[in-house]
C-alpha positions as CSV (number, residue, x, y, z in Angstrom):
1,X,0.0,0.0,0.0
2,X,1.4,3.4,-0.9
3,X,1.9,6.2,1.6
4,X,-1.0,8.2,0.1
5,X,-3.4,5.2,0.4
6,X,-2.3,4.6,4.0
7,X,-3.0,8.2,4.9
8,X,-6.4,8.1,3.1
9,X,-7.3,5.0,5.1
10,X,-6.3,6.7,8.3
11,X,-8.5,9.7,7.5
12,X,-11.4,7.3,6.7
13,X,-10.9,5.6,10.1
14,X,-11.2,9.0,11.8
15,X,-14.3,9.9,9.8
16,X,-16.0,6.7,10.7
17,X,-15.1,7.1,14.4
18,X,-16.3,10.7,14.6
19,X,-19.5,10.9,12.6
20,X,-21.7,8.9,15.0
21,X,-20.8,11.3,17.8
22,X,-21.9,14.5,16.0
23,X,-25.4,14.1,17.5
24,X,-24.3,12.8,20.9
25,X,-25.3,14.0,24.3
26,X,-24.1,17.3,25.8
27,X,-20.9,17.3,27.7
28,X,-19.0,19.8,29.8
29,X,-16.4,21.5,27.7
30,X,-14.9,25.0,27.6
31,X,-12.2,26.7,25.7
32,X,-9.6,24.8,27.7
33,X,-10.2,21.9,25.3
34,X,-8.1,23.5,22.5
35,X,-5.4,21.1,21.3
36,X,-2.8,23.0,19.3
37,X,-0.4,20.1,18.6
38,X,3.3,20.9,19.1
39,X,6.7,19.2,18.7
40,X,6.9,16.0,20.7
41,X,10.7,15.7,20.5
42,X,11.6,19.0,22.2
43,X,10.5,21.2,25.1
44,X,7.8,23.4,23.7
45,X,5.8,26.4,25.0
46,X,2.6,27.2,23.3
47,X,0.5,30.5,23.4
48,X,-3.1,29.8,22.4
49,X,-6.2,31.9,21.8
50,X,-9.2,29.6,21.9
51,X,-13.0,30.0,21.5
52,X,-15.7,27.3,22.4
53,X,-19.4,27.0,22.0
54,X,-21.5,24.3,23.6
55,X,-24.7,23.3,25.4
56,X,-24.4,22.8,29.1
57,X,-26.9,20.9,31.2
58,X,-27.0,22.7,34.6
59,X,-29.6,21.4,37.1
60,X,-32.9,20.9,35.2
61,X,-32.0,23.5,32.5
62,X,-29.9,23.5,29.4
63,X,-27.7,26.6,28.8
64,X,-25.8,27.8,25.7
65,X,-22.1,28.3,26.7
66,X,-19.7,30.6,24.8
67,X,-16.2,31.0,26.2
68,X,-13.0,32.6,25.0
69,X,-9.6,32.2,26.7
70,X,-5.9,32.7,26.5
71,X,-3.9,29.6,27.3
72,X,-0.2,28.9,28.0
73,X,0.7,25.3,27.4
74,X,4.0,23.4,28.2
75,X,5.1,20.1,26.8
76,X,8.3,18.4,28.1
77,X,9.6,15.2,26.7
78,X,10.8,12.8,29.5
79,X,12.1,9.9,27.4
80,X,10.9,6.7,25.8
81,X,8.3,8.7,23.8
82,X,6.5,10.2,26.9
83,X,5.6,13.9,27.2
84,X,4.6,15.7,30.3
85,X,1.9,18.4,29.7
86,X,0.7,21.3,31.7
87,X,-1.5,24.4,30.9
88,X,-2.7,27.5,32.6
89,X,-5.0,30.1,31.2
90,X,-7.4,33.1,31.6
91,X,-11.0,33.1,30.4
92,X,-11.4,36.5,28.7
93,X,-15.1,36.0,28.2
94,X,-17.7,33.6,29.5
95,X,-21.4,33.7,28.6
96,X,-24.3,31.5,29.6
97,X,-27.8,31.9,28.2
98,X,-31.1,30.1,28.8
99,X,-34.4,31.3,27.4
100,X,-34.9,34.8,28.7
101,X,-31.8,34.7,31.0
102,X,-28.2,35.7,30.1
103,X,-25.2,35.7,32.3
104,X,-21.8,37.0,31.3
105,X,-18.4,38.0,32.7
106,X,-14.7,38.1,32.3
107,X,-11.7,36.6,34.1
108,X,-11.2,33.4,36.0
109,X,-8.6,30.6,35.8
110,X,-7.9,27.5,33.7
111,X,-5.3,25.0,34.7
112,X,-4.5,21.3,34.0
113,X,-1.9,18.6,33.5
114,X,-1.5,15.4,31.7
115,X,0.8,13.0,29.9
116,X,1.3,12.0,26.3
117,X,2.9,9.2,24.5
118,X,4.2,9.1,20.9
119,X,3.7,5.7,19.4
120,X,6.4,3.9,17.4
121,X,5.8,4.7,13.8
122,X,3.9,1.8,12.0
123,X,1.6,3.7,9.6
124,X,3.8,5.7,7.3
125,X,3.7,8.6,6.8
126,X,1.6,9.2,9.9
127,X,3.0,9.9,13.5
128,X,0.5,8.8,16.2
129,X,0.2,10.3,19.7
130,X,-2.1,9.5,22.5
131,X,-2.6,11.6,25.7
132,X,-4.7,11.9,28.8
133,X,-5.2,15.0,30.8
134,X,-7.3,16.6,33.6
135,X,-8.3,20.3,33.6
136,X,-10.3,22.7,35.7
137,X,-11.9,25.9,34.5
138,X,-13.4,28.8,36.5
139,X,-15.2,31.6,34.7
140,X,-16.5,34.7,36.6
141,X,-20.0,35.9,35.8
142,X,-20.7,39.5,36.9
143,X,-23.7,40.6,34.8
144,X,-27.2,39.4,34.0
145,X,-30.1,41.1,32.2
146,X,-31.0,43.1,35.3
147,X,-27.6,44.3,36.5
148,X,-24.6,43.2,38.5
149,X,-24.3,39.7,39.9
150,X,-21.6,37.6,41.7
151,X,-21.5,34.1,40.2
152,X,-19.0,31.7,38.7
153,X,-19.1,28.8,36.3
154,X,-16.9,25.8,37.0
155,X,-15.9,22.8,34.8
156,X,-13.9,19.7,35.8
157,X,-12.9,17.7,32.8
158,X,-10.9,14.6,31.9
159,X,-10.1,14.0,28.2
160,X,-8.2,11.4,26.1
161,X,-6.8,12.4,22.7
162,X,-5.7,10.2,19.8
163,X,-3.9,12.3,17.1
164,X,-2.3,11.4,13.9
165,X,0.1,13.9,12.1
166,X,1.6,13.8,8.7
167,X,4.0,16.2,6.9
168,X,2.6,17.8,3.7
169,X,5.8,19.8,2.9
170,X,9.1,20.5,4.7
171,X,7.4,23.2,6.7
172,X,3.7,22.2,6.9
173,X,2.0,19.4,8.7
174,X,-1.6,18.3,9.1
175,X,-3.0,16.6,12.2
176,X,-6.4,15.0,13.0
177,X,-7.8,12.8,15.7
178,X,-10.5,11.7,18.1
179,X,-11.1,13.2,21.5
180,X,-13.1,11.5,24.4
181,X,-14.4,13.7,27.2
182,X,-15.9,13.2,30.6
183,X,-16.8,16.3,32.5
184,X,-19.0,18.0,35.2
185,X,-20.0,21.6,35.6
186,X,-21.3,23.8,38.4
187,X,-22.9,27.2,38.6
188,X,-22.2,29.0,41.9
189,X,-23.7,32.1,43.4
190,X,-20.8,33.5,45.3
191,X,-22.9,35.9,47.4
192,X,-25.1,33.2,48.9
193,X,-23.0,30.1,48.4
194,X,-25.8,28.4,46.4
195,X,-24.5,25.7,43.9
196,X,-26.3,24.1,41.0
197,X,-24.5,21.0,39.8
198,X,-24.6,19.5,36.3
199,X,-24.5,15.8,35.6
200,X,-21.4,13.8,34.9
201,X,-21.4,13.7,31.1
202,X,-19.2,12.5,28.3
203,X,-19.0,12.1,24.6
204,X,-16.7,11.5,21.6
205,X,-15.7,14.1,19.0
206,X,-13.2,14.8,16.3
207,X,-10.5,17.5,15.7
208,X,-8.2,18.6,12.9
209,X,-5.5,21.2,12.6
210,X,-2.5,22.5,10.7
211,X,1.0,23.4,11.8
212,X,3.4,25.6,9.9
213,X,7.1,25.9,10.8
214,X,7.9,29.5,10.6
215,X,11.4,29.1,11.8
216,X,13.6,26.5,13.5
217,X,12.2,27.1,16.9
218,X,8.8,28.7,16.0
219,X,5.7,27.3,14.4
220,X,2.1,28.5,14.0
221,X,-0.8,26.2,14.6
222,X,-4.6,26.4,14.0
223,X,-7.1,23.7,15.0
224,X,-10.8,23.0,15.4
225,X,-12.8,20.6,17.4
226,X,-16.1,19.2,15.9
227,X,-19.1,17.5,17.3
228,X,-21.5,18.9,19.9
229,X,-18.8,21.2,21.2
230,X,-17.2,23.5,18.6
231,X,-13.7,24.7,19.6
232,X,-11.3,26.8,17.5
233,X,-7.7,27.6,18.6
234,X,-4.9,29.6,17.1
235,X,-1.4,29.6,18.6
236,X,2.3,30.0,18.4
237,X,4.7,27.1,19.5
238,X,8.2,27.9,20.7
239,X,10.5,24.9,20.8
240,X,13.7,24.7,22.8
């Protein structure tokens, strides 16, 4: 089988895996889910701007979530194909809307950690990586349709990624994969301490992206997540 046919078969496998999940159940997922694939052979630092849209089941109601964030991600190879991963970020905007109610705010905190593993190459010309990570997200909500409020929106999320990457040219690479989530959210009124918890939810979705090596130690990335949650990320990867 030629390299082109192997890559086509790989993309077909991803499509078959992802399509059944497009109409799946809601799952907790904010802008912290942006992938922005980087170099797995060297220490890399990635600056990402991400945007996510989703449905969130909170208590008995379903809300529309829109969240934008700035993220700083670190990947450190530790040998034998393993990569330690960490991220910290700032939600620049969080909006929750339900029927006639709309909550919005700025600020908060995103942080998480995980581990990745680059598989030995067996599907030329595709490099395969699998990773697992946990992240927490806090977005402040200070406005509703009547005035000022003091609330916050929390997400705890575990995700597993399976990504394949192939070089198109000397400087350009494409990557695509499948992402499995499990998450739980909470809406908290900080003034009264009242908490409304969402259910533990999960789903499967796909992602795709492109990486362009601008210089020896700098590359630009753009990726998008599909399915029930729509995530778009743009970033710069610095390798050392």
